[in-house]
C-alpha positions in Angstrom: 24.6 6.0 8.1 21.3 8.2 9.9 21.9 11.0 6.8 22.2 8.1 4.3 18.9 6.8 5.9 17.2 10.3 5.9 17.8 10.4 2.2 17.3 7.3 1.0 13.3 7.6 3.2 13.5 10.8 1.2 14.0 8.8 -2.8 11.2 5.9 -1.5 9.0 8.5 -1.2 9.7 10.6 -4.4 10.0 7.0 -6.2 7.4 5.9 -4.8 5.0 8.0 -7.3 6.3 5.5 -10.3 3.8 2.5 -9.6 0.7 4.8 -9.0 1.7 7.2 -12.6 1.6 3.7 -14.3 -1.3 1.4 -12.2 -2.9 5.3 -13.9 -1.8 4.8 -17.4 -2.7 1.1 -16.9 -5.9 2.3 -15.7 -6.5 4.6 -19.1 -6.1 2.1 -21.6 -8.4 0.3 -19.8 -6.0 -2.6 -18.8 -6.8 -2.3 -14.9 -10.2 -1.8 -14.2 -9.6 -1.2 -9.6 -12.2 -1.5 -7.3 -13.1 2.1 -5.7 -14.3 0.9 -2.7 -10.9 -1.4 -1.8 -8.8 1.5 -2.7 -10.5 4.0 -0.8 -10.7 1.0 2.1 -6.9 0.9 1.1 -6.4 4.9 1.6 -7.8 5.1 5.1 -5.3 2.8 6.4 -2.8 4.3 4.8 -4.0 7.7 6.4 -3.8 5.6 9.9 -0.5 4.3 9.4 1.4 7.4 8.3 -0.2 9.8 11.6 0.7 6.1 13.3 4.3 6.1 12.3 5.4 10.0 12.6 3.0 9.7 16.2 6.2 6.8 16.6 8.4 9.0 15.3 9.6 6.5 13.0 10.1 9.2 10.4 12.7 7.6 7.8 10.5 5.3 6.5 7.0 7.4 6.2 7.6 9.2 3.0 7.1 6.3 0.9 3.5 5.9 3.1 3.1 9.3 2.5 3.5 9.1 -1.6 1.1 6.1 -1.1 -1.8 8.2 0.2 -1.2 10.8 -2.9 -0.7 7.9 -5.3 -4.0 5.7 -4.0 -6.3 9.1 -3.7 -5.5 10.0 -7.4 -6.1 6.2 -8.4 -9.7 6.9 -6.5 -9.7 9.8 -8.8 -9.1 7.8 -11.8 -11.4 5.3 -10.7 -14.8 6.9 -11.3 -14.1 7.3 -14.6 -12.7 4.1 -15.9 -13.1 1.0 -12.3 -15.8 0.2 -10.4 -17.5 0.4 -7.0 -18.4 -2.4 -5.0 -18.2 -3.0 -0.7 -18.5 -5.9 0.3 -18.8 -6.7 4.1 -15.0 -7.4 4.1 -14.7 -3.5 3.0 -17.0 -2.9 5.9 -15.3 -5.4 8.3 -11.6 -3.7 7.0 -13.3 0.1 7.9 -14.4 -0.7 11.1 -11.0 -2.1 11.9 -9.3 1.6 10.5 -11.8 3.0 12.8 -11.4 0.7 16.0 -7.1 1.2 15.5 -8.0 5.1 15.9 -10.2 4.8 18.9 -7.7 2.4 20.7 -5.2 5.1 19.6 -7.2 7.7 21.4 -7.9 6.0 24.5 -5.0 3.9 25.4 -2.2 7.5 23.9 -0.5 4.1 21.8 -0.5 4.7 18.5 1.6 2.2 18.0 -2.1 0.0 18.0 -3.0 2.1 14.9 0.0 1.2 13.2 -0.6 -2.5 14.0 -4.0 -2.5 12.9 -4.2 -0.6 10.2 -0.9 -2.6 8.5 -3.5 -5.6 9.4 -6.5 -4.1 7.5 -3.8 -3.0 4.5 -3.3 -7.2 3.9 -6.3 -8.3 4.0 -6.4 -5.7 0.8 -3.4 -6.8 -0.5 -4.8 -10.9 0.2 -8.5 -9.6 -2.0 -6.0 -8.2 -4.3 -4.2 -10.9 -5.0 -7.4 -13.6 -4.6 -8.7 -11.7 -7.9 -5.4 -11.9 -9.2 -4.9 -15.5 -8.7 -8.9 -16.2 -10.3 -8.5 -13.3 -12.9 -5.2 -13.2 -14.1 -4.3 -10.2 -16.3 -5.9 -7.2 -14.5 -3.7 -6.0 -12.1 -0.2 -3.7 -13.7 2.8 -5.7 -13.4 4.7 -3.4 -14.2 3.5 -0.5 -11.6 3.8 -3.4 -8.7 7.4 -4.2 -9.8 8.3 -1.4 -9.5 6.5 -1.1 -6.0 8.0 -3.5 -4.8 11.6 -2.2 -5.5 10.6 0.8 -3.7 9.6 -1.1 -1.2 12.8 -3.2 -0.7 14.5 0.5 -1.3 12.2 1.9 1.9 13.6 -1.0 4.2 17.3 0.7 3.7 15.6 4.0 5.5 14.6 2.6 8.6 15.9 4.1 11.2 15.8 1.3 13.9 14.3 -2.3 13.8 11.8 -2.1 15.8 8.3 -2.7 15.6 7.2 0.9 15.7 10.2 1.4 12.6 10.0 -1.7 10.7 6.6 -3.2 10.3 5.6 -1.3 7.8 8.2 -0.9 5.5 8.3 -5.1 5.8 5.2 -5.7 5.6 4.8 -3.4 1.9 7.9 -5.5 0.5 6.1 -9.1 1.2 2.6 -7.1 -0.1 4.0 -6.1 -3.6 6.7 -9.0 -4.0 3.2 -10.8 -3.6 0.5 -9.1 -5.7 4.1 -8.7 -8.5 5.0 -12.6 -8.7 1.0 -13.2 -9.2 0.7 -11.0 -11.9 4.6 -12.1 -13.6 2.4 -15.6 -13.5 0.0 -14.3 -16.2 2.7 -12.9 -17.9 5.1 -16.3 -17.7 1.9 -18.2 -19.0 1.1 -15.9 -21.5 5.0 -15.8 -23.3 5.2 -19.7 -23.1 
């Protein structure tokens, strides 16, 4: 079973690029206008999630998070032309939590603190996107988020053991993508009725 989980993890990592490709296409068409600051924050948290997951030996399900680091970096690069930059107090607060998690990790020699705190930071970013999408429907690419949800769901099957260090991020990202995809689909359904 472990070999299958490894291959599922690889597949999720490879497929994890698809939502970012769709998002970048949407950005280039002028449909999606991401906040550069928010994506920088997401990427900082994701780098910490990857590093702490590796340190916790949660390898099977980390490939998707690695793909996210690359995909988010590409979104940032494209955002310089198509997005906007607005760093709020909220963004600074979340960035501070990410750096606090690094200090806790170094001080306690326990990467689990970094993983948990950065999943919380990522969750706050998801809340911010969800709030924006609720207030301004149609500002996110529905297809990208639905595909992201499906890839995240696949990634859960790569989890080696369902303890906090292995399963926290994969389960969280399924819920986060489901929330944003659901809010985005709400707009699509409103248009079709």
